[in-house]
N, CA, C and O atoms as CSV, one atom per row, in Angstrom:
chain,resi,resn,atom,element,x,y,z
A,1,MET,N,N,-6.793,-0.197,-22.138
A,1,MET,CA,C,-5.937,0.498,-21.182
A,1,MET,C,C,-5.195,-0.486,-20.305
A,1,MET,O,O,-3.995,-0.340,-20.072
A,2,LEU,N,N,-5.909,-1.492,-19.818
A,2,LEU,CA,C,-5.299,-2.490,-18.922
A,2,LEU,C,C,-4.198,-3.217,-19.626
A,2,LEU,O,O,-3.129,-3.415,-19.049
A,3,LEU,N,N,-4.417,-3.631,-20.869
A,3,LEU,CA,C,-3.407,-4.344,-21.611
A,3,LEU,C,C,-2.164,-3.487,-21.798
A,3,LEU,O,O,-1.041,-3.978,-21.681
A,4,VAL,N,N,-2.365,-2.217,-22.084
A,4,VAL,CA,C,-1.250,-1.296,-22.237
A,4,VAL,C,C,-0.446,-1.213,-20.939
A,4,VAL,O,O,0.784,-1.215,-20.973
A,5,ALA,N,N,-1.126,-1.143,-19.808
A,5,ALA,CA,C,-0.459,-1.054,-18.526
A,5,ALA,C,C,0.381,-2.313,-18.256
A,5,ALA,O,O,1.512,-2.239,-17.776
A,6,VAL,N,N,-0.214,-3.470,-18.581
A,6,VAL,CA,C,0.529,-4.712,-18.358
A,6,VAL,C,C,1.753,-4.767,-19.252
A,6,VAL,O,O,2.831,-5.166,-18.811
A,7,LEU,N,N,1.593,-4.367,-20.507
A,7,LEU,CA,C,2.734,-4.385,-21.416
A,7,LEU,C,C,3.837,-3.411,-20.978
A,7,LEU,O,O,5.027,-3.717,-21.056
A,8,LEU,N,N,3.404,-2.223,-20.513
A,8,LEU,CA,C,4.376,-1.254,-20.085
A,8,LEU,C,C,5.175,-1.711,-18.879
A,8,LEU,O,O,6.375,-1.452,-18.781
A,9,PHE,N,N,4.497,-2.400,-17.952
A,9,PHE,CA,C,5.152,-2.780,-16.711
A,9,PHE,C,C,5.946,-4.076,-16.877
A,9,PHE,O,O,6.858,-4.325,-16.088
A,10,GLY,N,N,5.645,-4.886,-17.844
A,10,GLY,CA,C,6.390,-6.099,-18.086
A,10,GLY,C,C,6.177,-7.138,-16.981
A,10,GLY,O,O,5.410,-6.945,-16.037
A,11,CYS,N,N,6.889,-8.232,-17.150
A,11,CYS,CA,C,6.647,-9.386,-16.228
A,11,CYS,C,C,7.367,-9.175,-14.922
A,11,CYS,O,O,6.789,-9.486,-13.880
A,12,ARG,N,N,8.586,-8.669,-14.896
A,12,ARG,CA,C,9.368,-8.657,-13.674
A,12,ARG,C,C,9.672,-7.286,-13.145
A,12,ARG,O,O,10.453,-7.157,-12.202
A,13,THR,N,N,9.093,-6.264,-13.709
A,13,THR,CA,C,9.396,-4.915,-13.240
A,13,THR,C,C,8.448,-4.493,-12.132
A,13,THR,O,O,7.384,-5.084,-11.949
A,14,VAL,N,N,8.831,-3.506,-11.424
A,14,VAL,CA,C,7.973,-2.943,-10.383
A,14,VAL,C,C,7.481,-1.611,-10.853
A,14,VAL,O,O,8.293,-0.752,-11.197
A,15,PRO,N,N,6.196,-1.396,-10.884
A,15,PRO,CA,C,5.681,-0.113,-11.360
A,15,PRO,C,C,6.088,1.017,-10.461
A,15,PRO,O,O,5.963,0.914,-9.241
A,16,THR,N,N,6.566,2.079,-11.024
A,16,THR,CA,C,6.932,3.255,-10.224
A,16,THR,C,C,5.913,4.368,-10.361
A,16,THR,O,O,5.869,5.293,-9.550
A,17,ASP,N,N,5.100,4.268,-11.389
A,17,ASP,CA,C,4.053,5.283,-11.618
A,17,ASP,C,C,2.785,4.579,-12.080
A,17,ASP,O,O,2.568,4.419,-13.281
A,18,ILE,N,N,1.957,4.163,-11.151
A,18,ILE,CA,C,0.730,3.489,-11.478
A,18,ILE,C,C,-0.300,4.510,-11.934
A,18,ILE,O,O,-0.582,5.458,-11.200
A,19,PRO,N,N,-0.869,4.345,-13.124
A,19,PRO,CA,C,-1.830,5.351,-13.627
A,19,PRO,C,C,-2.954,5.586,-12.615
A,19,PRO,O,O,-3.495,4.648,-12.029
A,20,ASP,N,N,-3.287,6.864,-12.430
A,20,ASP,CA,C,-4.331,7.262,-11.474
A,20,ASP,C,C,-5.713,6.811,-11.907
A,20,ASP,O,O,-6.608,6.687,-11.071
A,21,ASP,N,N,-5.907,6.562,-13.194
A,21,ASP,CA,C,-7.239,6.234,-13.693
A,21,ASP,C,C,-7.587,4.738,-13.606
A,21,ASP,O,O,-8.676,4.346,-14.025
A,22,LEU,N,N,-6.707,3.912,-13.085
A,22,LEU,CA,C,-7.017,2.502,-12.977
A,22,LEU,C,C,-8.135,2.301,-11.932
A,22,LEU,O,O,-8.141,2.924,-10.870
A,23,THR,N,N,-9.064,1.421,-12.273
A,23,THR,CA,C,-10.146,1.120,-11.334
A,23,THR,C,C,-9.651,0.148,-10.288
A,23,THR,O,O,-8.561,-0.414,-10.401
A,24,LEU,N,N,-10.453,-0.038,-9.287
A,24,LEU,CA,C,-10.147,-1.008,-8.242
A,24,LEU,C,C,-10.002,-2.384,-8.849
A,24,LEU,O,O,-9.078,-3.119,-8.500
A,25,GLY,N,N,-10.894,-2.746,-9.746
A,25,GLY,CA,C,-10.812,-4.065,-10.415
A,25,GLY,C,C,-9.543,-4.238,-11.207
A,25,GLY,O,O,-8.943,-5.313,-11.200
A,26,GLU,N,N,-9.129,-3.202,-11.885
A,26,GLU,CA,C,-7.877,-3.256,-12.650
A,26,GLU,C,C,-6.681,-3.410,-11.757
A,26,GLU,O,O,-5.771,-4.180,-12.061
A,27,LEU,N,N,-6.666,-2.679,-10.643
A,27,LEU,CA,C,-5.527,-2.811,-9.682
A,27,LEU,C,C,-5.481,-4.213,-9.103
A,27,LEU,O,O,-4.407,-4.801,-8.978
A,28,ILE,N,N,-6.647,-4.754,-8.747
A,28,ILE,CA,C,-6.633,-6.116,-8.230
A,28,ILE,C,C,-6.142,-7.107,-9.282
A,28,ILE,O,O,-5.342,-7.995,-8.986
A,29,GLN,N,N,-6.625,-6.947,-10.506
A,29,GLN,CA,C,-6.192,-7.835,-11.591
A,29,GLN,C,C,-4.681,-7.730,-11.820
A,29,GLN,O,O,-4.010,-8.750,-11.980
A,30,LEU,N,N,-4.148,-6.519,-11.837
A,30,LEU,CA,C,-2.708,-6.355,-12.021
A,30,LEU,C,C,-1.918,-6.970,-10.864
A,30,LEU,O,O,-0.878,-7.594,-11.076
A,31,ALA,N,N,-2.414,-6.792,-9.657
A,31,ALA,CA,C,-1.740,-7.403,-8.498
A,31,ALA,C,C,-1.748,-8.935,-8.606
A,31,ALA,O,O,-0.728,-9.585,-8.373
A,32,GLN,N,N,-2.875,-9.487,-8.952
A,32,GLN,CA,C,-2.973,-10.932,-9.057
A,32,GLN,C,C,-2.092,-11.468,-10.189
A,32,GLN,O,O,-1.431,-12.497,-10.051
A,33,GLU,N,N,-2.101,-10.749,-11.303
A,33,GLU,CA,C,-1.232,-11.165,-12.430
A,33,GLU,C,C,0.253,-11.079,-12.039
A,33,GLU,O,O,1.063,-11.904,-12.463
A,34,SER,N,N,0.587,-10.095,-11.245
A,34,SER,CA,C,1.963,-9.972,-10.774
A,34,SER,C,C,2.354,-11.131,-9.889
A,34,SER,O,O,3.468,-11.643,-9.996
A,35,VAL,N,N,1.463,-11.553,-9.018
A,35,VAL,CA,C,1.688,-12.710,-8.167
A,35,VAL,C,C,1.882,-13.931,-9.038
A,35,VAL,O,O,2.830,-14.693,-8.851
A,36,ASP,N,N,0.977,-14.119,-9.999
A,36,ASP,CA,C,1.041,-15.268,-10.890
A,36,ASP,C,C,2.362,-15.297,-11.677
A,36,ASP,O,O,2.897,-16.368,-11.962
A,37,ALA,N,N,2.885,-14.100,-12.028
A,37,ALA,CA,C,4.123,-13.980,-12.757
A,37,ALA,C,C,5.336,-14.037,-11.862
A,37,ALA,O,O,6.460,-13.808,-12.308
A,38,GLU,N,N,5.108,-14.344,-10.590
A,38,GLU,CA,C,6.187,-14.413,-9.590
A,38,GLU,C,C,6.920,-13.085,-9.496
A,38,GLU,O,O,8.149,-13.035,-9.449
A,39,ASN,N,N,6.146,-12.017,-9.470
A,39,ASN,CA,C,6.695,-10.677,-9.283
A,39,ASN,C,C,6.008,-10.057,-8.061
A,39,ASN,O,O,5.165,-9.171,-8.200
A,40,PRO,N,N,6.366,-10.521,-6.889
A,40,PRO,CA,C,5.688,-10.029,-5.681
A,40,PRO,C,C,5.887,-8.523,-5.420
A,40,PRO,O,O,5.004,-7.877,-4.856
A,41,ASN,N,N,7.010,-7.977,-5.816
A,41,ASN,CA,C,7.225,-6.560,-5.587
A,41,ASN,C,C,6.222,-5.714,-6.355
A,41,ASN,O,O,5.725,-4.716,-5.834
A,42,ALA,N,N,5.926,-6.096,-7.566
A,42,ALA,CA,C,4.901,-5.378,-8.334
A,42,ALA,C,C,3.549,-5.583,-7.661
A,42,ALA,O,O,2.784,-4.628,-7.529
A,43,ALA,N,N,3.239,-6.790,-7.236
A,43,ALA,CA,C,1.969,-7.040,-6.539
A,43,ALA,C,C,1.843,-6.153,-5.315
A,43,ALA,O,O,0.787,-5.571,-5.070
A,44,LEU,N,N,2.911,-6.051,-4.552
A,44,LEU,CA,C,2.881,-5.185,-3.361
A,44,LEU,C,C,2.577,-3.729,-3.741
A,44,LEU,O,O,1.830,-3.043,-3.043
A,45,ALA,N,N,3.162,-3.267,-4.850
A,45,ALA,CA,C,2.899,-1.898,-5.301
A,45,ALA,C,C,1.439,-1.703,-5.667
A,45,ALA,O,O,0.844,-0.680,-5.329
A,46,TYR,N,N,0.858,-2.675,-6.354
A,46,TYR,CA,C,-0.546,-2.552,-6.716
A,46,TYR,C,C,-1.476,-2.642,-5.498
A,46,TYR,O,O,-2.452,-1.898,-5.398
A,47,TYR,N,N,-1.170,-3.545,-4.591
A,47,TYR,CA,C,-2.000,-3.643,-3.373
A,47,TYR,C,C,-1.867,-2.374,-2.531
A,47,TYR,O,O,-2.842,-1.930,-1.926
A,48,GLN,N,N,-0.670,-1.789,-2.489
A,48,GLN,CA,C,-0.532,-0.529,-1.764
A,48,GLN,C,C,-1.327,0.577,-2.435
A,48,GLN,O,O,-1.894,1.433,-1.756
A,49,ALA,N,N,-1.375,0.569,-3.757
A,49,ALA,CA,C,-2.175,1.546,-4.483
A,49,ALA,C,C,-3.658,1.414,-4.089
A,49,ALA,O,O,-4.365,2.411,-3.947
A,50,ILE,N,N,-4.108,0.173,-3.918
A,50,ILE,CA,C,-5.485,-0.037,-3.477
A,50,ILE,C,C,-5.713,0.597,-2.114
A,50,ILE,O,O,-6.711,1.283,-1.897
A,51,LEU,N,N,-4.769,0.359,-1.188
A,51,LEU,CA,C,-4.909,0.974,0.129
A,51,LEU,C,C,-4.925,2.485,0.097
A,51,LEU,O,O,-5.674,3.134,0.827
A,52,ASP,N,N,-4.070,3.045,-0.776
A,52,ASP,CA,C,-3.961,4.498,-0.888
A,52,ASP,C,C,-5.168,5.130,-1.598
A,52,ASP,O,O,-5.631,6.202,-1.209
A,53,ARG,N,N,-5.661,4.470,-2.622
A,53,ARG,CA,C,-6.677,5.060,-3.456
A,53,ARG,C,C,-8.115,4.729,-3.082
A,53,ARG,O,O,-9.041,5.459,-3.436
A,54,PHE,N,N,-8.293,3.639,-2.374
A,54,PHE,CA,C,-9.655,3.180,-2.060
A,54,PHE,C,C,-9.791,2.907,-0.541
A,54,PHE,O,O,-10.263,1.836,-0.158
A,55,PRO,N,N,-9.390,3.848,0.315
A,55,PRO,CA,C,-9.403,3.572,1.768
A,55,PRO,C,C,-10.810,3.397,2.342
A,55,PRO,O,O,-10.965,2.819,3.419
A,56,ASN,N,N,-11.819,3.877,1.654
A,56,ASN,CA,C,-13.197,3.739,2.155
A,56,ASN,C,C,-13.859,2.439,1.704
A,56,ASN,O,O,-14.936,2.092,2.190
A,57,ASP,N,N,-13.234,1.730,0.796
A,57,ASP,CA,C,-13.776,0.417,0.379
A,57,ASP,C,C,-13.185,-0.610,1.305
A,57,ASP,O,O,-12.116,-1.161,1.045
A,58,ARG,N,N,-13.890,-0.864,2.390
A,58,ARG,CA,C,-13.316,-1.686,3.460
A,58,ARG,C,C,-13.079,-3.132,3.018
A,58,ARG,O,O,-12.137,-3.763,3.498
A,59,ALA,N,N,-13.898,-3.669,2.128
A,59,ALA,CA,C,-13.637,-5.018,1.618
A,59,ALA,C,C,-12.346,-5.031,0.825
A,59,ALA,O,O,-11.556,-5.965,0.955
A,60,ALA,N,N,-12.111,-4.004,-0.002
A,60,ALA,CA,C,-10.878,-3.938,-0.778
A,60,ALA,C,C,-9.686,-3.755,0.121
A,60,ALA,O,O,-8.632,-4.333,-0.143
A,61,VAL,N,N,-9.810,-2.972,1.178
A,61,VAL,CA,C,-8.711,-2.767,2.092
A,61,VAL,C,C,-8.390,-4.063,2.816
A,61,VAL,O,O,-7.219,-4.408,2.977
A,62,ALA,N,N,-9.413,-4.784,3.253
A,62,ALA,CA,C,-9.203,-6.089,3.913
A,62,ALA,C,C,-8.499,-7.063,2.975
A,62,ALA,O,O,-7.567,-7.766,3.367
A,63,THR,N,N,-8.962,-7.089,1.734
A,63,THR,CA,C,-8.337,-8.017,0.758
A,63,THR,C,C,-6.876,-7.642,0.520
A,63,THR,O,O,-6.002,-8.508,0.526
A,64,ALA,N,N,-6.612,-6.355,0.312
A,64,ALA,CA,C,-5.245,-5.920,0.066
A,64,ALA,C,C,-4.350,-6.215,1.262
A,64,ALA,O,O,-3.232,-6.703,1.096
A,65,ARG,N,N,-4.833,-5.921,2.469
A,65,ARG,CA,C,-4.043,-6.192,3.685
A,65,ARG,C,C,-3.686,-7.686,3.781
A,65,ARG,O,O,-2.547,-8.053,4.068
A,66,TYR,N,N,-4.686,-8.524,3.533
A,66,TYR,CA,C,-4.421,-9.971,3.605
A,66,TYR,C,C,-3.383,-10.355,2.552
A,66,TYR,O,O,-2.425,-11.062,2.868
A,67,GLU,N,N,-3.551,-9.908,1.321
A,67,GLU,CA,C,-2.645,-10.292,0.262
A,67,GLU,C,C,-1.238,-9.766,0.511
A,67,GLU,O,O,-0.270,-10.471,0.229
A,68,ILE,N,N,-1.094,-8.563,1.025
A,68,ILE,CA,C,0.221,-8.060,1.390
A,68,ILE,C,C,0.853,-8.939,2.461
A,68,ILE,O,O,2.022,-9.312,2.361
A,69,GLY,N,N,0.073,-9.266,3.484
A,69,GLY,CA,C,0.579,-10.141,4.519
A,69,GLY,C,C,0.981,-11.523,3.984
A,69,GLY,O,O,1.991,-12.093,4.397
A,70,PHE,N,N,0.176,-12.042,3.067
A,70,PHE,CA,C,0.457,-13.353,2.494
A,70,PHE,C,C,1.748,-13.345,1.662
A,70,PHE,O,O,2.524,-14.300,1.712
A,71,ILE,N,N,1.977,-12.270,0.901
A,71,ILE,CA,C,3.228,-12.135,0.158
A,71,ILE,C,C,4.404,-12.143,1.126
A,71,ILE,O,O,5.397,-12.826,0.876
A,72,HIS,N,N,4.316,-11.416,2.199
A,72,HIS,CA,C,5.417,-11.428,3.189
A,72,HIS,C,C,5.581,-12.798,3.831
A,72,HIS,O,O,6.701,-13.237,4.087
A,73,PHE,N,N,4.470,-13.469,4.089
A,73,PHE,CA,C,4.516,-14.833,4.660
A,73,PHE,C,C,5.264,-15.762,3.692
A,73,PHE,O,O,6.148,-16.508,4.113
A,74,ARG,N,N,4.918,-15.720,2.412
A,74,ARG,CA,C,5.577,-16.581,1.418
A,74,ARG,C,C,7.069,-16.270,1.269
A,74,ARG,O,O,7.846,-17.136,0.865
A,75,ARG,N,N,7.467,-15.038,1.593
A,75,ARG,CA,C,8.859,-14.630,1.531
A,75,ARG,C,C,9.610,-14.984,2.829
A,75,ARG,O,O,10.804,-14.716,2.960
A,76,ASN,N,N,8.902,-15.578,3.759
A,76,ASN,CA,C,9.457,-15.870,5.085
A,76,ASN,C,C,9.791,-14.649,5.858
A,76,ASN,O,O,10.652,-14.687,6.736
A,77,ASP,N,N,9.134,-13.560,5.560
A,77,ASP,CA,C,9.276,-12.302,6.313
A,77,ASP,C,C,8.104,-12.306,7.308
A,77,ASP,O,O,7.116,-11.591,7.140
A,78,PHE,N,N,8.251,-13.125,8.329
A,78,PHE,CA,C,7.163,-13.389,9.246
A,78,PHE,C,C,6.804,-12.198,10.127
A,78,PHE,O,O,5.646,-12.030,10.508
A,79,GLU,N,N,7.772,-11.391,10.441
A,79,GLU,CA,C,7.485,-10.215,11.249
A,79,GLU,C,C,6.583,-9.249,10.509
A,79,GLU,O,O,5.613,-8.742,11.073
A,80,GLN,N,N,6.900,-8.989,9.233
A,80,GLN,CA,C,6.064,-8.096,8.419
A,80,GLN,C,C,4.702,-8.746,8.145
A,80,GLN,O,O,3.680,-8.060,8.141
A,81,ALA,N,N,4.686,-10.024,7.925
A,81,ALA,CA,C,3.416,-10.733,7.721
A,81,ALA,C,C,2.527,-10.572,8.954
A,81,ALA,O,O,1.338,-10.272,8.848
A,82,ARG,N,N,3.131,-10.779,10.124
A,82,ARG,CA,C,2.383,-10.636,11.377
A,82,ARG,C,C,1.829,-9.212,11.522
A,82,ARG,O,O,0.682,-9.022,11.925
A,83,THR,N,N,2.637,-8.242,11.196
A,83,THR,CA,C,2.181,-6.839,11.263
A,83,THR,C,C,0.978,-6.615,10.385
A,83,THR,O,O,-0.010,-6.023,10.818
A,84,GLU,N,N,1.049,-7.077,9.168
A,84,GLU,CA,C,-0.058,-6.897,8.211
A,84,GLU,C,C,-1.321,-7.636,8.686
A,84,GLU,O,O,-2.423,-7.090,8.632
A,85,PHE,N,N,-1.151,-8.842,9.136
A,85,PHE,CA,C,-2.307,-9.629,9.602
A,85,PHE,C,C,-2.925,-9.003,10.829
A,85,PHE,O,O,-4.150,-8.959,10.944
A,86,ASP,N,N,-2.097,-8.508,11.769
A,86,ASP,CA,C,-2.622,-7.847,12.933
A,86,ASP,C,C,-3.391,-6.590,12.572
A,86,ASP,O,O,-4.437,-6.317,13.161
A,87,THR,N,N,-2.897,-5.823,11.620
A,87,THR,CA,C,-3.587,-4.632,11.145
A,87,THR,C,C,-4.947,-5.025,10.552
A,87,THR,O,O,-5.964,-4.380,10.810
A,88,LEU,N,N,-4.936,-6.098,9.753
A,88,LEU,CA,C,-6.175,-6.575,9.166
A,88,LEU,C,C,-7.164,-7.005,10.260
A,88,LEU,O,O,-8.331,-6.613,10.240
A,89,LEU,N,N,-6.687,-7.806,11.202
A,89,LEU,CA,C,-7.582,-8.316,12.247
A,89,LEU,C,C,-8.171,-7.222,13.119
A,89,LEU,O,O,-9.284,-7.357,13.628
A,90,ALA,N,N,-7.416,-6.126,13.295
A,90,ALA,CA,C,-7.937,-5.007,14.063
A,90,ALA,C,C,-9.140,-4.386,13.403
A,90,ALA,O,O,-9.993,-3.820,14.088
A,91,MET,N,N,-9.235,-4.476,12.084
A,91,MET,CA,C,-10.394,-3.962,11.360
A,91,MET,C,C,-11.701,-4.647,11.823
A,91,MET,O,O,-12.770,-4.036,11.838
A,92,TYR,N,N,-11.578,-5.905,12.189
A,92,TYR,CA,C,-12.777,-6.654,12.569
A,92,TYR,C,C,-13.317,-6.246,13.947
A,92,TYR,O,O,-14.456,-6.568,14.286
A,93,ASP,N,N,-12.516,-5.551,14.726
A,93,ASP,CA,C,-12.968,-5.091,16.010
A,93,ASP,C,C,-14.107,-4.083,15.884
A,93,ASP,O,O,-15.002,-4.031,16.727
A,94,THR,N,N,-14.059,-3.284,14.818
A,94,THR,CA,C,-15.069,-2.236,14.673
A,94,THR,C,C,-15.879,-2.345,13.386
A,94,THR,O,O,-16.900,-1.670,13.258
A,95,GLU,N,N,-15.464,-3.161,12.441
A,95,GLU,CA,C,-16.077,-3.152,11.110
A,95,GLU,C,C,-16.486,-4.558,10.654
A,95,GLU,O,O,-16.648,-4.769,9.452
A,96,ALA,N,N,-16.651,-5.486,11.523
A,96,ALA,CA,C,-16.872,-6.883,11.116
A,96,ALA,C,C,-17.995,-7.044,10.143
A,96,ALA,O,O,-17.906,-7.879,9.243
A,97,GLY,N,N,-19.057,-6.274,10.283
A,97,GLY,CA,C,-20.201,-6.430,9.385
A,97,GLY,C,C,-20.006,-5.891,8.000
A,97,GLY,O,O,-20.784,-6.203,7.099
A,98,SER,N,N,-18.965,-5.074,7.803
A,98,SER,CA,C,-18.784,-4.447,6.484
A,98,SER,C,C,-17.649,-5.087,5.658
A,98,SER,O,O,-17.362,-4.644,4.545
A,99,ILE,N,N,-17.028,-6.098,6.195
A,99,ILE,CA,C,-15.930,-6.720,5.455
A,99,ILE,C,C,-16.102,-8.227,5.431
A,99,ILE,O,O,-16.682,-8.806,6.350
A,100,PRO,N,N,-15.601,-8.862,4.384
A,100,PRO,CA,C,-15.778,-10.339,4.266
A,100,PRO,C,C,-15.023,-11.073,5.381
A,100,PRO,O,O,-14.052,-10.578,5.953
A,101,GLU,N,N,-15.511,-12.246,5.646
A,101,GLU,CA,C,-14.938,-13.066,6.711
A,101,GLU,C,C,-13.655,-13.802,6.284
A,101,GLU,O,O,-12.794,-14.073,7.120
A,102,TRP,N,N,-13.530,-14.117,5.025
A,102,TRP,CA,C,-12.422,-14.975,4.591
A,102,TRP,C,C,-11.041,-14.409,4.927
A,102,TRP,O,O,-10.168,-15.193,5.299
A,103,PRO,N,N,-10.778,-13.072,4.818
A,103,PRO,CA,C,-9.446,-12.609,5.177
A,103,PRO,C,C,-9.094,-12.864,6.636
A,103,PRO,O,O,-7.952,-13.187,6.959
A,104,ARG,N,N,-10.099,-12.714,7.528
A,104,ARG,CA,C,-9.859,-12.954,8.928
A,104,ARG,C,C,-9.536,-14.427,9.174
A,104,ARG,O,O,-8.608,-14.736,9.922
A,105,VAL,N,N,-10.271,-15.319,8.568
A,105,VAL,CA,C,-10.058,-16.745,8.758
A,105,VAL,C,C,-8.647,-17.128,8.271
A,105,VAL,O,O,-7.897,-17.802,8.976
A,106,LEU,N,N,-8.309,-16.688,7.067
A,106,LEU,CA,C,-6.968,-17.029,6.526
A,106,LEU,C,C,-5.853,-16.390,7.311
A,106,LEU,O,O,-4.833,-17.032,7.561
A,107,ALA,N,N,-6.019,-15.118,7.715
A,107,ALA,CA,C,-4.964,-14.455,8.481
A,107,ALA,C,C,-4.751,-15.157,9.813
A,107,ALA,O,O,-3.611,-15.331,10.244
A,108,ASN,N,N,-5.829,-15.561,10.468
A,108,ASN,CA,C,-5.681,-16.280,11.738
A,108,ASN,C,C,-4.999,-17.615,11.542
A,108,ASN,O,O,-4.202,-18.028,12.385
A,109,THR,N,N,-5.289,-18.298,10.455
A,109,THR,CA,C,-4.643,-19.554,10.133
A,109,THR,C,C,-3.140,-19.395,9.973
A,109,THR,O,O,-2.352,-20.178,10.503
A,110,LEU,N,N,-2.763,-18.360,9.226
A,110,LEU,CA,C,-1.324,-18.149,8.965
A,110,LEU,C,C,-0.610,-17.631,10.210
A,110,LEU,O,O,0.549,-17.982,10.434
A,111,LEU,N,N,-1.270,-16.803,11.031
A,111,LEU,CA,C,-0.692,-16.370,12.299
A,111,LEU,C,C,-0.458,-17.564,13.209
A,111,LEU,O,O,0.573,-17.646,13.876
A,112,ALA,N,N,-1.395,-18.477,13.241
A,112,ALA,CA,C,-1.216,-19.705,14.065
A,112,ALA,C,C,-0.032,-20.502,13.567
A,112,ALA,O,O,0.745,-21.027,14.364
A,113,GLU,N,N,0.114,-20.596,12.255
A,113,GLU,CA,C,1.265,-21.300,11.680
A,113,GLU,C,C,2.578,-20.663,12.043
A,113,GLU,O,O,3.552,-21.349,12.353
A,114,ILE,N,N,2.604,-19.321,12.002
A,114,ILE,CA,C,3.801,-18.587,12.375
A,114,ILE,C,C,4.134,-18.854,13.857
A,114,ILE,O,O,5.282,-19.120,14.214
A,115,SER,N,N,3.104,-18.776,14.697
A,115,SER,CA,C,3.312,-18.989,16.151
A,115,SER,C,C,3.726,-20.423,16.453
A,115,SER,O,O,4.625,-20.657,17.261
A,116,ASP,N,N,3.082,-21.365,15.817
A,116,ASP,CA,C,3.347,-22.792,16.088
A,116,ASP,C,C,4.790,-23.168,15.718
A,116,ASP,O,O,5.407,-24.028,16.347
A,117,SER,N,N,5.295,-22.516,14.706
A,117,SER,CA,C,6.648,-22.830,14.257
A,117,SER,C,C,7.716,-22.021,14.980
A,117,SER,O,O,8.910,-22.204,14.746
A,118,GLY,N,N,7.284,-21.142,15.844
A,118,GLY,CA,C,8.238,-20.317,16.608
A,118,GLY,C,C,8.891,-19.230,15.784
A,118,GLY,O,O,9.954,-18.713,16.128
A,119,ARG,N,N,8.234,-18.897,14.688
A,119,ARG,CA,C,8.838,-17.858,13.782
A,119,ARG,C,C,8.501,-16.506,14.249
A,119,ARG,O,O,8.908,-15.521,13.634
């Protein structure tokens, strides 16, 4: 099924109808493959699907938020990156024990870089 989805969506297209039966792991894999294929718009669609479909998986939400912010950072869309990172960091105010530490560390590093450069 995953191979079929990858073939249907192609390298540079943005999925408009992501199959409902994809697992969290499949969505993450498709998002990462999209980033690797330099198709950030597709990656954003898959990460958004994770946020929409798995809102109670706080580790997945934290990962998706970080990755969405990082894509915007790489695009020099620093305002949107800041918004995503701030949303991610707010999760740690109430849920720090239920989500991995690495997204917070990396988000803070990139926010500092944005601030230091005056962006």
